[in-house]
C-alpha positions in Angstrom: -5.6 15.8 -13.6 -9.0 16.5 -12.6 -9.3 18.8 -15.6 -8.0 16.5 -17.6 -10.5 13.8 -16.5 -13.4 16.5 -16.9 -12.3 17.4 -20.4 -11.3 13.9 -21.9 -15.1 12.7 -20.6 -16.3 15.8 -22.5 -14.3 14.7 -25.6 -15.7 11.2 -25.4 -19.0 11.3 -24.1 -20.3 14.5 -24.5 -21.6 14.7 -21.1 -20.2 16.1 -17.6 -19.0 13.5 -15.4 -19.1 12.6 -10.9 -15.3 12.8 -10.4 -13.6 10.8 -7.5 -10.1 10.6 -6.1 -8.3 8.2 -4.2 -4.7 8.4 -3.1 -1.8 6.2 -3.1 -0.2 4.8 0.1 3.1 5.0 2.3 3.6 2.1 5.2 5.5 3.8 7.9 6.2 0.7 9.3 4.7 -2.9 10.1 5.8 -5.0 6.7 4.7 -8.5 5.9 2.4 -8.5 9.0 -1.0 -7.5 7.7 -1.6 -11.6 6.6 -0.8 -12.5 10.2 -3.4 -10.2 11.1 -1.1 -8.3 12.9 -0.6 -4.0 12.9 0.5 -1.9 10.4 1.2 2.2 10.3 -0.2 3.7 6.7 -0.6 6.9 5.3 -2.5 8.3 2.3 -0.2 10.7 -0.4 -0.5 13.7 -2.9 -0.6 10.8 -5.7 -3.5 8.8 -6.8 -6.3 7.8 -9.5 -9.1 10.1 -10.6 -11.7 8.9 -11.8 -15.1 10.5 -13.7 -18.2 8.5 -14.6 -22.2 9.3 -15.4 -24.6 7.2 -16.6 -25.2 6.5 -20.4 -28.6 5.1 -21.1 -27.0 2.0 -22.6 -26.7 -1.4 -21.9 -22.9 -1.3 -22.1 -20.5 0.2 -19.8 -17.6 2.5 -21.8 -14.3 3.3 -20.3 -11.3 5.2 -21.4 -7.8 4.8 -19.9 -5.5 8.3 -19.6 -2.7 6.2 -19.0 -2.9 4.0 -21.4 -4.8 5.8 -24.4 -7.1 2.8 -24.4 -11.1 2.2 -24.6 -12.7 -0.4 -23.3 -16.4 -1.9 -23.6 -18.3 -4.7 -21.9 -22.4 -5.3 -21.3 -22.8 -4.5 -17.6 -25.5 -7.4 -17.2 -22.9 -9.9 -18.4 -19.3 -9.2 -18.8 -16.1 -11.3 -18.5 -12.3 -10.1 -17.5 -9.7 -10.2 -19.5 -6.6 -11.5 -18.0 -4.1 -8.6 -17.0 -6.3 -6.2 -17.8 -7.1 -2.6 -16.7 -10.9 -2.7 -17.3 -10.5 -5.6 -14.6 -11.1 -3.1 -11.8 -14.0 -2.0 -12.8 -15.7 -5.2 -13.8 -14.3 -6.5 -10.3 -15.9 -3.4 -8.5 -19.6 -3.9 -10.0 -19.1 -7.8 -9.3 -19.0 -6.9 -5.7 -22.0 -4.6 -6.1 -24.1 -7.4 -8.0 -23.4 -9.9 -5.5 -24.5 -7.6 -2.4 -27.1 -6.7 -4.2 -26.9 -2.9 -5.2 -28.4 -2.0 -8.5 -26.7 -0.1 -11.2 -27.0 0.4 -15.1 -24.7 1.5 -18.1 -22.3 4.3 -17.6 -19.2 6.0 -18.8 -16.1 6.4 -17.3 -12.5 7.9 -17.8 -9.4 6.9 -15.9 -6.3 8.9 -15.0 -3.5 9.3 -12.5 -0.4 10.1 -11.4 1.4 7.9 -9.0 5.1 7.3 -9.8 5.3 3.9 -11.8 6.6 1.1 -9.2 7.3 2.8 -6.6 5.3 0.8 -4.6 2.7 3.4 -3.7 -0.3 0.8 -4.6 -1.6 2.3 -7.4 -3.9 -0.7 -7.9 -5.9 -0.1 -4.5 -6.1 3.5 -5.7 -7.7 2.8 -8.6 -10.1 -0.1 -6.8 -10.9 2.7 -4.2 -11.4 5.2 -6.5 -14.1 3.5 -8.6 -15.9 2.3 -5.6 -16.1 6.0 -4.5 -17.6 6.9 -8.0 -19.9 4.6 -8.3 -21.5 4.8 -5.1 -21.7 8.7 -5.8 -23.4 8.2 -9.3 -25.9 5.4 -8.2 -26.4 7.0 -4.8 -25.1 3.9 -3.1 -24.0 5.5 0.3 -21.4 2.7 0.1 -19.5 3.1 3.5 -15.6 3.7 3.3 -15.1 -0.2 4.9 -17.6 -1.3 2.7 -15.6 0.0 -0.2 -12.5 -1.1 1.3 -13.9 -4.4 1.2 -15.3 -4.5 -1.8 -12.1 -3.4 -3.5 -9.9 -6.1 -1.8 -12.2 -8.5 -3.2 -12.6 -7.4 -6.5 -8.6 -7.6 -6.8 -8.7 -11.2 -5.4 -11.3 -12.4 -7.9 -10.9 -10.1 -11.1 -7.2 -8.7 -11.0 -5.3 -11.8 -9.5 -3.9 -9.7 -6.7 -4.0 -11.4 -3.2 -3.6 -7.8 -1.5 -4.0 -7.3 2.5 -6.4 -4.9 3.6 -4.0 -2.2 4.6 -3.5 -0.9 0.9 -7.1 0.2 0.1 -8.1 1.2 3.6 -5.2 3.3 3.8 -6.2 5.1 0.3 -10.1 5.2 2.0 -9.6 6.2 5.4 -6.5 8.3 4.9 -6.0 11.6 6.7 -3.7 14.7 6.2 -0.9 15.2 8.2 -1.7 11.8 10.1 -1.0 7.7 9.8 -3.5 5.3 10.6 -2.6 2.9 13.6 -4.5 -0.2 11.6 -5.4 -3.4 13.2 -5.5 -6.1 10.2 -7.4 -8.3 12.3 -10.4 -6.2 14.0 -9.8 -3.7 10.4 -10.3 -0.7 12.8 -7.6 2.3 13.2 -6.5 4.9 15.6 -5.3 8.0 14.0 -2.3 9.1 15.1 -1.4 12.8 14.2 2.1 13.6 12.3 4.2 16.7 13.6 7.0 16.1 11.4 8.1 19.7 11.5 11.7 20.6 9.8 11.6 16.8 8.5 9.2 14.6 5.7 9.3 11.3 3.9 11.5 11.1 1.0 11.4 7.8 -1.1 14.1 6.1 -3.1 13.3 3.9 -5.7 15.8 1.3 -6.5 14.3 0.9 -9.5 14.8 -2.8 -9.7 13.0 -5.6 -8.8 13.8 -8.8 -8.8 12.2 -12.4 -10.2 11.9 -14.4 -7.2 9.7 -11.4 -5.2 6.1 -13.1 -5.7 7.6 -16.8 -5.3 9.5 -15.6 -1.7 6.1 -13.8 -0.8 4.6 -17.1 -0.9 6.9 -19.0 0.6 7.4 -16.4 3.3 3.7 -16.6 4.1 3.7 -20.0 4.1 6.3 -20.4 6.3 4.3 -17.8 9.0 1.4 -20.5 8.7 3.5 -23.3 9.1 5.1 -21.9 12.2 1.6 -20.9 13.8 0.1 -24.9 13.5 3.5 -25.6 15.2 3.1 -23.1 18.1 -0.4 -24.0 18.3 0.1 -27.0 20.5 2.0 -24.9 22.5 0.0 -21.7 22.7 -3.0 -23.1 21.9 -5.2 -20.1 22.1 -3.3 -18.1 19.0 -4.6 -17.8 16.0 -1.9 -15.7 14.3 1.4 -14.9 14.8 0.3 -11.3 16.0 -1.2 -13.1 19.0 2.4 -14.0 20.6 4.9 -11.2 21.9 9.0 -10.5 22.3 9.1 -11.7 26.3 7.8 -15.5 24.0 10.8 -15.6 22.0 13.2 -17.2 24.2 10.0 -20.3 24.4 9.6 -20.1 20.8 12.9 -20.6 19.4 12.8 -23.6 21.4 9.5 -24.7 19.7 10.3 -23.8 15.9 12.8 -25.3 13.5 15.8 -23.1 12.4 14.2 -22.1 8.9 11.1 -21.1 10.4 11.9 -18.8 14.2 13.6 -16.0 12.1 10.5 -15.4 10.0 8.4 -15.6 13.1 10.4 -13.8 15.0 10.2 -10.6 12.3 6.2 -10.7 12.4 6.5 -10.8 16.2 9.0 -7.9 16.5 7.4 -6.2 13.9 4.1 -5.8 15.2 5.5 -4.6 18.4 7.8 -1.8 16.5 4.3 -0.5 15.3 2.8 -0.4 18.8 6.4 1.6 19.6 5.9 3.7 16.5 2.9 4.8 17.0 3.5 6.1 21.0 7.0 7.7 19.9 5.0 9.8 17.4 2.5 10.6 19.7 5.2 12.7 21.8 6.9 13.9 19.0 9.9 11.7 19.5 11.1 11.8 16.1 14.8 10.7 16.6 13.4 7.4 18.6 11.2 6.6 15.7 14.3 6.9 13.4 16.0 3.9 15.1 12.9 2.1 14.9 12.7 2.0 11.1 16.5 1.3 10.7 15.3 -2.3 13.3 12.9 -2.5 10.7 15.0 -2.9 8.0 17.3 -4.9 9.7 14.6 -7.5 10.7 13.4 -7.4 7.5 16.5 -7.9 5.8 18.4 -11.0 8.3 15.2 -12.4 9.6 12.5 -12.3 7.2 15.1 -12.2 4.1 12.7 -10.5 1.9 15.6 -7.2 1.0 18.0 -7.3 -1.5 21.7 -5.6 -1.9 20.4 -2.4 -3.8 18.1 -2.1 -0.9 20.6 -2.8 2.1 22.7 -0.4 0.0 20.1 2.7 0.0 19.5 1.8 4.0 22.8 1.8 4.8 23.8 4.9 3.1 20.6 6.5 4.6 21.7 5.6 8.3 25.3 7.1 7.7 24.0 10.5 6.3 23.4 13.6 8.6 20.2 14.8 8.6 18.2 11.1 8.2 16.8 9.7 11.3 15.7 6.6 9.7 15.3 4.6 7.1 14.0 1.1 5.9 13.0 -0.9 2.9 9.2 -0.4 2.4 6.5 -3.1 0.8 7.1 -6.7 0.0 10.5 -6.6 -0.6 13.1 -7.8 -3.5 13.6 -4.2 -5.4 11.2 -0.8 -5.0 11.6 2.1 -2.6 13.4 2.8 0.6 11.5 4.6 3.0 13.6 7.9 4.5 12.7 10.1 7.4 15.3 13.5 6.5 15.6 16.9 7.1 14.0 18.9 4.3 17.2 21.4 4.2 19.3 18.2 3.2 17.4 16.5 0.6 18.8 18.2 -2.3 22.6 17.2 -1.4 21.3 13.5 -0.2 19.9 12.9 -3.5 23.2 14.2 -5.1 25.0 11.8 -2.8 22.8 8.8 -2.5 22.4 8.9 -6.3 26.1 9.1 -7.3 26.7 6.5 -4.6 24.4 4.1 -5.7 25.1 4.6 -9.5 28.9 4.1 -9.3 27.3 0.3 -7.6 25.1 -1.1 -9.3 25.3 1.1 -12.4 22.1 2.5 -12.4 20.2 6.0 -11.1 17.8 5.7 -8.1 14.9 8.3 -8.6 13.5 10.6 -5.9 9.9 11.0 -4.8 9.0 13.6 -1.7 5.7 12.5 -0.4 3.1 14.9 1.8 0.4 12.9 3.9 -2.9 13.5 2.6 -6.1 13.2 2.9 -8.2 9.8 1.6 -11.0 9.2 -1.5 -13.7 11.3 -1.6 -16.2 12.8 -4.4 -14.9 16.1 -6.2 
């Protein structure tokens, strides 16, 4: 992909670019906790977005997307986004730089990537982080990784209409090979946890479905968490979010919250606890215990938080029953997308054949499989 970026840049703009890369990410455990300032456990993967960039001495920016095979041009002093267009990510990051007082000028840019579509590997965050990394190098801005992360998140909010949490751009920027990040979404600080998977690896199974209620349900779950916090403050005045509560308090919490709210709060509180346990057991290389945590996470997401769907429940259940899989759960917002499976490498082919056959028989469509490697974060090449 880097070679394609350089070739395309030379072909379109007749100069040599500065090239950057930012990866997509998986989240090992810690789902729907980030917007309650909770804890998550992401890692960067080998797939990502490459950006080539160079100054052009012109009053406008010229862009080309390899994936869309499309060009775009805008005045860098007075740009306006187009709803749903990929160029908004470039404009959004420039807007953050402008608001922060950084100086820039016209440039050319080529964008390309290899993140599997619809897999929930956060291609948009990788794009924003790669753009920020490239522009920082081009204009010698010396942006810190955390600054790039914050600008990437704000640009997605304001220009792409995506109300994303901090986890996706953070994992893309700070990722390390064979390492997961125990990330505190309140403090925006992380601890690196080395992954010694040995004969095991992470395999994603893409259900290849996305149910239409996903966005509405996400907003409803977020609102339910916020409503729970307001009710619980009458008894726990010191709390700011659900992350400030513990499993030992669930009996008392259940007495306070109405039945339609309690299971949602229970999920967030218990999921934060599972992230803590996951970091501990992986430090001790207890992969089987971590696999059980994955299973409990899925059960909580499905039964308490109610963001799963028949396809994801089917894939998780089949994985739990398969010899060689230590654990599996749905990954991401829910109502479609992928499961993440901790599987013995030598069992992958057998697993794919068995799961593929049973899933297609049940739902009339084939799943797809993506083996991920835990890789380095964003960088200039």
